[in-house]
C-alpha positions as CSV (number, residue, x, y, z in Angstrom):
1,M,-13.7,-3.0,0.1
2,A,-15.6,-4.0,3.1
3,S,-12.4,-5.5,4.8
4,R,-10.4,-2.4,4.3
5,S,-13.0,-0.2,5.8
6,E,-13.2,-2.5,8.8
7,V,-9.8,-2.0,9.4
8,M,-10.3,1.9,9.0
9,L,-13.0,1.9,11.6
10,P,-12.6,4.8,13.9
11,P,-13.4,5.3,17.6
12,A,-17.1,5.3,18.8
13,R,-16.8,9.0,19.8
14,S,-15.9,10.0,15.8
15,E,-18.3,7.4,14.2
16,A,-21.1,9.8,13.3
17,R,-18.7,11.9,11.7
18,W,-16.9,9.2,10.2
19,R,-19.9,8.0,8.7
20,E,-21.0,11.4,7.6
21,E,-18.0,11.8,5.6
22,V,-18.3,8.1,4.2
23,M,-21.7,9.0,2.9
24,L,-20.4,12.4,1.5
25,A,-17.7,10.5,-0.5
26,L,-20.2,7.7,-1.8
27,T,-22.6,10.6,-3.0
28,H,-19.7,12.4,-4.5
29,Q,-18.3,9.1,-6.3
30,E,-22.1,8.5,-7.6
31,A,-22.4,12.0,-9.1
32,K,-19.1,11.4,-11.1
33,T,-20.3,8.1,-12.3
34,K,-23.6,9.5,-13.3
35,E,-21.9,12.5,-15.2
36,K,-19.5,9.9,-16.9
37,E,-22.6,7.9,-18.3
38,R,-24.2,11.2,-19.2
39,A,-21.1,12.3,-21.2
40,N,-21.2,8.6,-23.0
């Protein structure tokens, strides 16, 4: 996973926006995982 995100690294000017999107994606993924755990 880490190596893939290194390849996808954006230009510095869009880094803040890119990081924000990554954080949103991680939060969304965590929420889905917690829902699955709750269902089981």
